C-alpha positions in Angstrom: -26.4 14.0 -6.9 -29.5 14.6 -8.7 -31.0 12.2 -10.9 -30.7 14.8 -13.8 -27.2 15.5 -12.9 -26.4 11.9 -12.5 -28.2 11.3 -16.4 -26.1 14.1 -18.0 -22.5 12.5 -16.9 -23.7 8.8 -17.7 -23.3 10.4 -21.3 -19.8 10.7 -20.8 -19.1 7.1 -19.2 -17.5 4.3 -20.9 -19.7 1.2 -20.9 -17.7 -1.0 -18.4 -18.7 2.2 -15.8 -22.2 2.0 -16.9 -22.6 -1.7 -16.6 -21.0 -1.2 -12.9 -23.2 1.3 -11.8 -26.3 -1.0 -13.2 -25.1 -3.8 -11.2 -24.9 -2.3 -8.0 -28.3 -0.3 -7.9 -30.7 -1.7 -5.1 -34.4 -1.1 -4.8 -33.3 2.3 -2.7 -30.4 3.4 -5.0 -32.3 3.2 -8.3 -34.0 5.9 -10.0 -37.7 5.3 -9.8 -39.0 7.2 -12.9 -39.4 5.2 -16.0 -39.0 8.4 -18.3 -35.5 8.6 -16.4 -34.3 5.2 -17.8 -35.9 6.0 -21.1 -33.7 8.9 -21.2 -30.4 7.3 -20.1 -30.6 4.4 -22.9 -30.5 6.7 -25.5 -26.9 6.8 -25.8 -25.8 3.2 -25.4 -28.7 2.4 -28.0 -27.3 5.1 -30.6 -23.9 3.6 -30.3 -25.3 -0.1 -30.5 -26.9 1.3 -33.7 -23.7 2.9 -34.9 -22.5 1.1 -37.9 -19.1 2.9 -38.2 -18.3 1.1 -34.8 -17.0 -2.5 -34.5 -19.0 -5.2 -34.2 -17.8 -6.1 -30.7 -18.1 -2.5 -29.4 -21.5 -2.3 -30.5 -22.7 -5.5 -29.1 -21.1 -4.1 -26.0 -23.3 -1.0 -25.8 -26.2 -3.3 -26.7 -25.8 -5.2 -23.5 -25.6 -2.0 -21.6 -28.9 -0.8 -23.2 -30.3 -4.2 -22.3 -29.2 -4.1 -18.8 -31.1 -0.6 -18.8 -34.1 -2.0 -20.0 -34.0 -4.4 -17.5 -33.3 -1.9 -15.1 -36.4 0.3 -16.2 -38.8 -2.7 -15.8 -37.1 -3.5 -12.3 -36.8 -0.2 -10.8 -39.4 1.8 -12.4 -42.1 -0.7 -13.6 -41.8 0.0 -17.2 -44.3 -2.3 -18.8 -43.0 -5.9 -19.2 -44.5 -6.3 -22.9 -42.7 -3.0 -23.4 -39.6 -4.1 -22.1 -39.7 -7.3 -24.0 -40.4 -5.6 -27.5 -37.2 -3.4 -26.8 -34.9 -6.0 -25.6 -36.0 -8.3 -28.6 -35.5 -5.5 -30.8 -32.1 -4.5 -30.1 -31.2 -8.5 -30.3 -33.0 -8.9 -33.6 -31.1 -5.8 -35.1 -27.8 -6.7 -33.8 -28.6 -10.4 -35.0 -29.4 -9.3 -38.3 -26.4 -6.8 -38.9 -23.8 -8.8 -37.1 -24.7 -12.3 -37.3 -24.8 -14.5 -34.4 -22.3 -15.1 -31.8 -21.5 -18.5 -31.1 -21.8 -19.4 -27.2 -23.9 -16.4 -26.7 -27.4 -16.5 -26.1 -27.9 -13.1 -26.5 -26.9 -12.8 -29.9 -28.3 -16.3 -30.8 -31.4 -16.3 -32.7 -33.0 -19.5 -31.7 -32.5 -17.8 -28.3 -34.5 -14.9 -29.0 -37.2 -16.6 -30.5 -37.4 -18.8 -27.3 -37.5 -15.6 -25.4 -40.3 -14.1 -27.5 -42.5 -17.0 -27.3 -42.0 -17.2 -23.6 -43.3 -13.6 -23.4 -46.6 -14.7 -25.4 -49.6 -15.2 -23.7 -52.0 -16.5 -26.7 -51.4 -19.3 -29.5 -51.3 -18.2 -32.7 -54.3 -19.6 -33.3 -56.6 -18.1 -30.6 -54.9 -14.7 -31.9 -56.0 -15.4 -35.3 -59.7 -15.7 -34.1 -59.3 -12.7 -32.0 -57.9 -11.0 -34.9 -60.8 -11.6 -37.2 -63.2 -9.8 -34.8 -60.7 -7.2 -33.1 -62.7 -4.1 -33.7 -65.4 -5.5 -31.4 -63.0 -6.8 -28.5 -63.0 -4.9 -25.3 -60.3 -2.5 -25.4 -57.7 -4.8 -23.1 -58.2 -7.5 -25.5 -57.2 -5.3 -28.4 -54.0 -4.1 -26.2 -53.0 -7.7 -25.9 -53.4 -8.3 -29.5 -51.2 -5.3 -30.3 -48.5 -6.1 -27.8 -48.4 -9.4 -29.2 -48.0 -7.7 -32.9 -45.4 -5.5 -31.5 -43.2 -8.0 -29.5 -43.0 -10.4 -32.7 -41.9 -7.9 -35.2 -38.4 -8.2 -34.7 -38.5 -12.1 -35.6 -38.8 -10.8 -39.0 -35.2 -9.8 -38.8 -33.8 -13.2 -37.9 -36.7 -15.9 -38.5 -34.4 -17.3 -41.4 -31.5 -18.1 -39.0 -33.4 -20.0 -36.8 -32.9 -23.7 -37.2 -35.5 -26.3 -38.1 -37.8 -27.4 -35.0 -40.8 -26.3 -32.9 -39.9 -23.2 -31.9 -39.1 -21.9 -35.6 -42.6 -23.7 -36.3 -44.2 -21.5 -33.9 -42.7 -18.4 -34.8 -43.2 -18.9 -38.2 -47.2 -19.2 -37.3 -46.8 -16.3 -35.2 -45.5 -14.4 -38.2 -48.3 -15.5 -40.5 -50.9 -14.4 -38.2 -49.2 -10.9 -37.2 -50.0 -9.2 -40.4 -54.1 -9.6 -39.3 -53.2 -8.3 -35.6 -54.4 -4.7 -34.8 
């Protein structure tokens, strides 16, 4: 079956069938085109965003979306920054709209903050210093600052739900710097 036919059929699959398909993929069997993965994840993403659906249904579709993001990074080479930003955005949106889900790290604001902070490669103070002269920076450094800015954006939705502690303090420091990033 061609990847285009498969993608069209997947629009009709229940979430359980999509999950099963994703978990059985191997390097040899997985589609290798990033754009294919981006197209396929539109359906679960739209269902996760659908406020008319029940919270558990939205979270289920969001989990499928997150698995597709992971697959697109693993099998098709989606940029790790883009994958991390997409995942953080979905998680933050549902945490913001549906609240945390006790016992599930995917829907825990503190776990989301830890995940985002683990992806950063700069300290907030270093980013702030670079941001002051971003126009004079080499393209790669400008891009790095932009990647941090995009990655941090979802935290604005959940930061007030994160318990006091060093992770929240670092996340707040990042959010204070974020506005000055290019």
